[in-house]
ROTIFI-73803 format. One record per residue (C-alpha): x, y negated, z; residue in three letters. Coordinates in pm, whole numbers, padded with zeros to 5 digits, always signed. Layout:
! ROTIFI-73803
XYZALA...
This chain:
! ROTIFI-73803
+01573+07439-08715UNK+01569+07813-08750UNK+01883+07802-08964UNK+02068+07586-08713UNK+02012+07839-08447UNK+02094+08127-08675UNK+01750+08279-08670UNK+01704+08302-09042UNK+01405+08199-09254UNK+01050+08180-09117UNK+00853+08494-09187UNK+00532+08471-09391UNK+00203+08655-09331UNK-00065+08742-09584UNK-00426+08738-09458UNK-00697+08899-09666UNK-01074+08833-09670UNK-01310+09122-09713UNK-01660+09052-09839UNK-01908+09251-09644UNK-02119+09492-09834UNK-02483+09402-09890UNK-02710+09684-09807UNK-03067+09667-09922UNK-03305+09763-09645UNK-03674+09719-09571UNK-03606+09530-09246UNK-03493+09171-09182UNK-03118+09127-09167UNK-02837+09384-09212UNK-02872+09730-09069UNK-02759+09778-08711UNK-02496+10042-08785UNK-02321+09823-09043UNK-02230+09541-08797UNK-01960+09567-08534UNK-02124+09443-08217UNK-01798+09345-08048UNK-01672+09134-08340UNK-02010+08972-08415UNK-02046+08831-08063UNK-02000+08455-08066UNK-01718+08333-07849UNK-01807+08075-07585UNK-01549+07989-07318UNK-01682+07977-06962UNK-01558+08006-06612UNK-01695+08184-06311UNK-01833+07860-06170UNK-02049+07796-06480UNK-02417+07881-06458UNK-02600+08051-06734UNK-02899+07859-06865UNK-03140+07920-07144UNK-03054+08081-07469UNK-03175+07772-07656UNK-03268+07450-07472UNK-03498+07284-07725UNK-03608+06996-07498UNK-03268+06924-07350UNK-03395+06986-07000UNK-03095+07173-06873UNK-02804+07048-06671UNK-02634+06908-06979UNK-02886+06618-07007UNK-02724+06456-06703UNK-02384+06452-06875UNK-02245+06133-07024UNK-02192+06302-07363UNK-02442+06567-07451UNK-02188+06737-07679UNK-01946+06773-07387UNK-02015+07111-07240UNK-01747+07083-06979UNK-01947+06830-06774UNK-02268+07028-06791UNK-02359+07352-06628UNK-02459+07527-06952UNK-02267+07585-07270UNK-02389+07370-07557UNK-02329+07636-07815UNK-02680+07769-07776UNK-02846+07427-07755UNK-03049+07291-08044UNK-03001+06937-08172UNK-03209+06787-08451UNK-02941+06542-08563UNK-03100+06482-08901UNK-03434+06374-08752UNK-03301+06188-08451UNK-03333+05841-08605UNK-03696+05881-08716UNK-03828+06072-08414UNK-03919+05919-08074UNK-04100+06052-07773UNK-04384+05867-07603UNK-04289+05735-07261UNK-04566+05835-07018UNK-04401+05695-06710UNK-04611+05417-06548UNK-04479+05064-06573UNK-04349+04912-06251UNK-04620+04717-06067UNK-04564+04347-06023UNK-04570+04227-05663UNK-04815+03946-05607UNK-04742+03899-05241UNK-04657+03555-05114UNK-04356+03679-04927UNK-04110+03629-05206UNK-04256+03292-05306UNK-04246+03156-04955UNK-03900+03300-04897UNK-03782+03128-05213UNK-03951+02804-05109UNK-03796+02821-04761UNK-03457+02902-04916UNK-03482+02598-05143UNK-03591+02379-04853UNK-03297+02501-04640UNK-03056+02436-04925UNK-03200+02087-04977UNK-03180+02006-04608UNK-02827+02145-04588UNK-02717+01940-04888UNK-02877+01634-04736UNK-02704+01683-04400UNK-02362+01782-04532UNK-02305+01532-04806UNK-02635+01426-04954UNK-02840+01112-04922UNK-02906+01031-04558UNK-03073+00697-04629UNK-03419+00590-04732UNK-03418+00810-05040UNK-03401+01127-04832UNK-03672+01003-04601UNK-03900+00928-04894UNK-03834+01271-05040UNK-03915+01443-04711UNK-04232+01237-04675UNK-04335+01325-05031UNK-04283+01695-04972UNK-04483+01679-04651UNK-04769+01503-04830UNK-04770+01763-05105UNK-04769+02047-04853UNK-05050+01887-04655UNK-05255+01832-04971UNK-05212+02194-05081UNK-05309+02315-04735UNK-05621+02098-04740UNK-05717+02228-05083UNK-05670+02585-04962UNK-05885+02522-04654UNK-06161+02366-04866UNK-06153+02655-05112UNK-06161+02913-04832UNK-06449+02729-04664UNK-06655+02710-04983UNK-06580+03073-05058UNK-06713+03194-04724UNK-07006+02950-04717UNK-07349+03099-04766UNK-07564+02966-05049UNK-07909+02851-04939UNK-08199+02848-05183UNK-08455+02584-05087UNK-08825+02608-05157UNK-08978+02346-05386UNK-09199+02063-05267UNK-09488+02195-05478UNK-09576+02529-05633UNK-09544+02501-06009UNK-09843+02656-06181UNK-09787+02870-06492UNK-10028+02659-06700UNK-09821+02341-06650UNK-09603+02251-06945UNK-09278+02059-06918UNK-09312+01726-07098UNK-08970+01579-07020UNK-08653+01683-06839UNK-08373+01455-06715UNK-08029+01558-06592UNK-07957+01354-06279UNK-07582+01372-06328UNK-07613+01147-06631UNK-07806+00886-06430UNK-07506+00800-06213UNK-07339+00617-06505UNK-07636+00399-06600UNK-07618+00024-06546UNK-07879-00243-06603UNK-07784-00523-06841UNK-07895-00781-06581UNK-08066-00777-06243UNK-08439-00840-06287UNK-08586-01153-06130UNK-08876-01110-05887UNK-09191-01306-05815UNK-09387-01308-05490UNK-09747-01202-05550UNK-09880-01161-05195UNK-09778-01127-04830UNK-09987-00972-04554UNK-09969-00781-04228UNK-09800-00865-03896UNK-09446-00849-03769UNK-09338-00774-03414UNK-09049-00956-03248UNK-08739-00745-03198UNK-08630-00682-02838UNK-08262-00782-02829UNK-08194-00574-02520UNK-08172-00272-02749UNK-07864-00423-02908UNK-07685-00363-02578UNK-07787-00001-02532UNK-07495+00239-02481UNK-07471+00614-02413UNK-07419+00538-02043UNK-07713+00294-02043UNK-07942+00487-02276UNK-08318+00459-02290UNK-08570+00735-02333UNK-08753+00733-02665UNK-09123+00694-02587UNK-09400+00848-02792UNK-09584+00568-02966UNK-09962+00543-02950UNK-09970+00340-03269UNK-10107+00471-03594UNK-09925+00435-03924UNK-10133+00342-04228UNK-09937+00408-04544UNK-10184+00441-04832UNK-10072+00549-05174UNK-10071+00309-05468UNK-10418+00391-05599UNK-10575+00353-05250UNK-10422+00011-05180UNK-10696-00257-05221UNK-10446-00534-05294UNK-10271-00319-05553UNK-10611-00247-05711UNK-10675-00623-05750UNK-10335-00667-05912UNK-10413-00384-06154UNK-10736-00556-06257UNK-10540-00874-06326UNK-10293-00677-06541UNK-10004-00811-06337UNK-09763-00542-06453UNK-09710-00218-06644UNK-09577-00002-06356UNK-09731+00012-06006UNK-09564+00186-05711UNK-09457+00151-05347UNK-09105+00085-05225UNK-09061+00446-05113UNK-09148+00573-05462UNK-08923+00324-05636UNK-08629+00402-05406UNK-08679+00777-05453UNK-08645+00734-05830UNK-08352+00495-05800UNK-08160+00730-05565UNK-08269+01054-05733UNK-07910+01142-05826UNK-07819+01164-05454UNK-08110+01386-05354UNK-08074+01757-05288UNK-08414+01865-05158UNK-08719+01872-05379UNK-08983+01600-05395UNK-09266+01511-05632UNK-09478+01217-05745UNK-09800+01193-05945UNK-09777+00969-06251UNK-10088+00855-06432UNK-10051+00685-06767UNK-10338+00498-06924UNK-10327+00226-07192UNK-09955+00172-07151UNK-09971+00141-06770UNK-09798+00377-06526UNK-09929+00430-06172UNK-09716+00627-05928UNK-09889+00803-05638UNK-09781+01046-05371UNK-09952+01382-05370UNK-10226+01423-05105UNK-10105+01630-04810UNK-09759+01639-04963UNK-09424+01598-04789UNK-09311+01284-04969UNK-09327+01064-04656UNK-09116+01305-04447UNK-08754+01208-04389UNK-08470+01451-04450UNK-08190+01547-04212UNK-07838+01651-04319UNK-07960+01678-04676UNK-07615+01623-04828UNK-07410+01791-04554UNK-07136+02034-04648UNK-07295+02308-04439UNK-07653+02353-04567UNK-07946+02351-04328UNK-08142+02678-04325UNK-08479+02673-04499UNK-08661+02838-04209UNK-08997+02694-04104UNK-08979+02847-03755UNK-08627+02730-03674UNK-08608+02404-03477UNK-08291+02324-03670UNK-08443+02417-04006UNK-08537+02183-04289UNK-08910+02155-04209UNK-08883+02112-03832UNK-08601+01860-03861UNK-08794+01656-04118UNK-09093+01622-03890UNK-08870+01542-03593UNK-08680+01272-03783UNK-08999+01112-03915UNK-09146+01103-03565UNK-08829+00949-03416UNK-08810+00688-03690UNK-09167+00570-03628UNK-09137+00576-03248UNK-08814+00380-03246UNK-08946+00115-03487UNK-09242+00052-03254UNK-09052+00077-02924UNK-08793-00190-03006UNK-09067-00446-03075UNK-09215-00663-02804UNK-09585-00730-02757UNK-09541-01063-02925UNK-09612-01061-03298UNK-09635-01302-03589UNK-09869-01305-03884UNK-09698-01226-04210UNK-09921-01389-04464UNK-10291-01468-04461UNK-10439-01121-04407UNK-10333-00948-04086UNK-10526-00631-04176UNK-10469-00582-04550UNK-10610-00230-04565UNK-10932-00314-04380UNK-10887-00053-04109UNK-11000-00272-03820UNK-10789-00057-03585UNK-10627-00237-03291UNK-10374+00048-03260UNK-10242+00001-03611UNK-09866-00027-03633UNK-09719-00374-03687UNK-09588-00384-04041UNK-09542-00667-04286UNK-09609-00610-04656UNK-09471-00790-04958UNK-09609-00748-05310UNK-09348-00836-05568UNK-09330-00846-05945UNK-09009-00744-06123UNK-08942-00805-06492UNK-08717-00508-06562UNK-08693-00576-06935UNK-08801-00398-07249UNK-09169-00455-07169UNK-09139-00289-06825UNK-09288-00503-06545UNK-09289-00346-06198UNK-09541-00440-05931UNK-09444-00285-05598UNK-09536-00301-05230UNK-09254-00339-04978UNK-09249-00297-04600UNK-09081-00503-04329UNK-09070-00377-03970UNK-08992-00680-03753UNK-08853-01028-03711UNK-08583-01181-03489UNK-08402-01508-03431UNK-08060-01523-03593UNK-07859-01844-03573UNK-08166-02058-03530UNK-08357-01902-03822UNK-08606-01621-03867UNK-08450-01300-03990UNK-08669-01028-04140UNK-08581-00676-04027UNK-08590-00331-04172UNK-08573-00091-03875UNK-08465+00271-03926UNK-08338+00553-03706UNK-08077+00827-03732UNK-08131+01124-03503UNK-07879+01376-03378UNK-08007+01730-03333UNK-07690+01932-03262UNK-07341+01785-03252UNK-07180+02121-03334UNK-07378+02152-03657UNK-07375+01786-03762UNK-07008+01739-03678UNK-07060+01417-03479UNK-07142+01349-03114UNK-07326+01020-03060UNK-07270+01010-02685UNK-06892+01056-02711UNK-06809+00870-03031UNK-07066+00595-03087UNK-06876+00339-02879UNK-06513+00422-02945UNK-06539+00564-03300UNK-06826+00386-03473UNK-06656+00408-03810UNK-06623+00785-03782UNK-06990+00819-03685UNK-07107+00611-03981UNK-06874+00798-04218UNK-07013+01132-04101UNK-07371+01012-04139UNK-07295+00882-04488UNK-07166+01226-04576UNK-07456+01417-04422UNK-07743+01179-04509UNK-07626+01002-04824UNK-07968+01012-04990UNK-08165+00892-04688UNK-07933+00600-04615UNK-07927+00503-04982UNK-08308+00493-04997UNK-08327+00287-04677UNK-08074+00039-04814UNK-08258+00026-05144UNK-08589-00046-04968UNK-08428-00322-04759UNK-08282-00486-05070UNK-08610-00475-05261UNK-08808-00607-04964UNK-08569-00897-04912UNK-08479-00798-04555UNK-08212-01009-04388UNK-08090-00736-04153UNK-08094-00360-04138UNK-08126-00225-03784UNK-08000+00130-03745UNK-08088+00309-03423UNK-07909+00620-03302UNK-08122+00872-03114UNK-08001+01195-02961UNK-08179+01492-02813UNK-08175+01508-02437UNK-08089+01876-02484UNK-07978+02040-02809UNK-08261+02294-02783UNK-08533+02041-02702UNK-08665+01874-03021UNK-08941+01681-02839UNK-08740+01455-02606UNK-08488+01200-02727UNK-08286+00907-02596UNK-08176+00587-02769UNK-07798+00562-02732UNK-07708+00273-02962UNK-07829+00018-03217UNK-07620-00133-03495UNK-07700-00421-03728UNK-07597-00449-04093UNK-07662-00681-04381UNK-07827-00481-04661UNK-07593-00607-04933UNK-07282-00537-04727UNK-07408-00194-04630UNK-07488-00119-04996UNK-07126-00188-05088UNK-07011+00035-04805UNK-07214+00332-04934UNK-07126+00260-05299UNK-07480+00163-05397UNK-07505-00098-05674UNK-07820-00279-05779UNK-07720-00244-06143UNK-07728+00134-06119UNK-08053+00126-05920UNK-08240-00065-06190UNK-08068+00125-06470UNK-08189+00458-06334UNK-08541+00328-06270UNK-08575+00184-06620UNK-08444+00505-06779UNK-08702+00720-06599UNK-08985+00474-06675UNK-08890+00457-07044UNK-08902+00836-07058UNK-09251+00839-06906UNK-09371+00562-07137UNK-09300+00779-07440UNK-09551+01040-07323UNK-09915+01039-07418UNK-10188+00914-07186UNK-10268+01161-06913UNK-10173+01285-06571UNK-09824+01411-06495UNK-09622+01541-06203UNK-09266+01417-06161UNK-09073+01690-05974UNK-08717+01694-05844UNK-08586+02050-05856UNK-08493+02174-05509UNK-08183+02363-05622UNK-08064+02183-05936UNK-07993+01817-06020UNK-08282+01806-06264UNK-08591+01583-06278UNK-08883+01738-06466UNK-09217+01598-06574UNK-09507+01844-06594UNK-09837+01794-06771UNK-10115+01861-06517UNK-10492+01855-06536UNK-10696+01545-06465UNK-10866+01712-06166UNK-10551+01860-06011UNK-10464+01744-05655UNK-10808+01587-05608UNK-10933+01856-05369UNK-10889+01834-04992UNK-10783+01471-05006UNK-10729+01324-04660UNK-10809+00953-04666UNK-10806+00919-04288UNK-10472+00835-04127UNK-10289+01111-03946UNK-10217+01031-03583UNK-09870+01087-03448UNK-09810+01376-03215UNK-09810+01282-02848UNK
């Protein structure tokens, strides 16, 4: 190229390299006067807009860390000549990340927005070109059922979460010197079934039965009747104080002796919530069940199985103790008020207990013998409350009463619903008083009653527990009513035999069968022979006027 232009050959230059002299000094590095300061200065190109940073940025915290390539100094604000990079240790060295992890959002907003978005898309697809026939209708109905079910589950969970837990007091104070002989879990009793229903044999009949006044079948809330305080006296002796039962014991008629209330309490123990207790005496292979003197076994319960528990306050008129006394009083008064003055003898002995009291309540008694099986023979006393004519024949009655104390608490209003919504009233009572209704049905079945008369009494004022009015009376057949409340005779006898077999394994002595007031547990305590014998009241207790 140079020759073509006539410039001649390319000149050559010789560059020499001079080794600097090494001067031995006592200090670090070469001496200051031996180094040219201008030539030793490292060259780093920069412009006036560049900003000077640190002499050495060890942590890479300068402006260059925001650059796409950390070796590109042109994008950063500081020259990278003075920056330090540990390229050899980069692969094996890592810094700990101390930044907090992003919090996950648990709010329902996104979920519901997503659900609504899906529902809108599904509806849009259905309207535009989807299935407009029965398939779409079924799908919409299914989604509505699922949504309603989830809402109901949420409401139930929220209600149970906010509900207060009530701790009930026991029916008897357990002494520290009583030892636990046996313990039964009531949950397991619900699955028991008897191999066969035991046959019964009539041993004796006594007492008197009043004739039922059929005008009470036509009572309505608009034509109610005031519940009158009965002047009659109820004689309900325990098993050991019954003279007829004592004669049957001498004849060795059975191996277990009890009343219908005791037998039904054991049979329906799995449905009970409140505490109760019975005295069991075993001697020579014979069990005798008795109620504790001055105990609360004969008192009826109110809203025992309700979803909202009743407060255990003795001074509250809507507490457990006050309501039990009120319900027991109403039940006795109603059973005597619906009977006429006419009565019939039920058996040979009109006065089986030898009281000689003209004011004694009219009650018929049946003594029956049941061969339960496995060497267990039950002899029990059963009560009947009246008699009536039904299709030209005599029908034996078991008369009971349900009382309403406060419609806002119980969830049912007799005066507004008993005529138009009888099914709803019965369903609510079955939910609130499952144990009481089961025991009444059990007693009616064991006594051989033809009809079960249920009276409905309501307070004249929600805050007045002393005055009541009869608003309705309903009649049921015991077997049909048992099916309605899911009570089977096979389970009744299976539970009774299981508890009796457990007691038969114990040694001879005196025991106390106690239902725990706060747990579904039935315990048997070993008590002394002289326990519960003090302050025994053999005289009948008159009803409050």
